[in-house]
C-alpha positions in Angstrom: -22.6 -43.6 -62.3 -21.1 -47.0 -61.7 -19.5 -47.7 -58.3 -15.8 -47.1 -58.2 -13.8 -50.3 -57.8 -12.0 -50.7 -54.5 -8.2 -50.9 -54.4 -6.8 -54.4 -54.3 -4.0 -54.6 -51.6 -2.4 -57.4 -53.5 -2.1 -55.3 -56.7 -1.1 -52.2 -54.8 1.6 -53.8 -52.6 2.3 -57.4 -53.7 5.4 -57.8 -51.5 3.5 -56.7 -48.4 0.6 -59.0 -49.2 3.1 -61.9 -49.6 4.8 -61.1 -46.3 1.4 -61.0 -44.5 0.5 -64.4 -46.0 3.8 -65.9 -44.9 3.3 -64.5 -41.4 -0.2 -66.0 -41.2 1.2 -69.4 -42.4 3.9 -69.4 -39.8 1.3 -68.6 -37.1 -0.9 -71.5 -38.3 2.0 -73.9 -38.3 2.9 -72.9 -34.7 -0.7 -73.6 -33.6 -1.2 -76.8 -35.6 2.1 -78.6 -35.1 3.3 -77.8 -31.6 1.3 -80.2 -29.4 4.2 -82.6 -29.0 6.4 -79.9 -27.6 4.4 -80.0 -24.3 5.3 -76.4 -23.4 4.8 -75.3 -19.8 2.6 -72.2 -19.2 5.6 -69.9 -18.6 7.6 -71.1 -21.7 7.5 -69.6 -25.1 7.5 -71.0 -28.6 9.4 -68.6 -30.9 9.8 -68.7 -34.7 11.9 -66.3 -36.7 12.0 -65.9 -40.5 14.1 -63.6 -42.5 13.4 -62.2 -46.0 16.1 -62.1 -48.6 14.0 -61.2 -51.6 15.5 -57.7 -51.7 19.1 -58.9 -51.9 20.9 -58.7 -55.2 22.2 -62.0 -56.3 25.9 -61.0 -56.0 25.6 -59.1 -52.7 26.8 -60.5 -49.4 24.3 -62.3 -47.1 24.2 -59.4 -44.7 21.4 -57.3 -46.1 18.5 -55.1 -45.1 15.8 -57.8 -45.5 13.0 -57.9 -42.9 13.1 -60.4 -40.1 9.8 -61.4 -38.5 9.8 -62.9 -35.0 6.5 -64.6 -33.8 6.2 -65.8 -30.2 3.4 -67.5 -28.4 3.3 -68.2 -24.6 2.9 -71.8 -23.6 -0.2 -70.9 -21.5 -2.0 -69.4 -24.6 -0.9 -72.3 -26.8 -2.1 -74.9 -24.3 -5.4 -73.0 -24.0 -5.8 -73.2 -27.8 -4.8 -76.9 -27.9 -7.2 -77.6 -25.1 -10.2 -76.0 -26.9 -10.4 -73.1 -24.3 -9.8 -70.3 -26.8 -10.4 -70.1 -30.6 -7.7 -70.0 -33.3 -8.3 -66.3 -33.8 -7.9 -65.6 -30.0 -4.7 -67.6 -30.0 -3.4 -65.6 -33.1 -4.3 -62.3 -31.4 -2.3 -63.3 -28.3 0.8 -64.0 -30.4 3.6 -61.4 -30.2 4.7 -60.4 -33.7 7.7 -58.2 -34.3 9.3 -57.1 -37.6 12.9 -55.9 -37.7 
């Protein structure tokens, strides 16, 4: 009996896979392009992105799309930029909320 193929999350839930990729891309941008901000240890870098893919073309802008808010503490960002923690550790320390 041939092995049963595993479910592909991209094919099962393409919108969720897309949202996850966008979230990871935002996290990477925060880590790669924030050096010039010179954040202090007790400051936060926050990025918010709102989805509008579920909004009908003729509907008003106020819709039920998801908003993702990603925050990283200056201390964690500086530790990453200084080579004290890995990229994965920095990503794990980010606060990600979806509304």
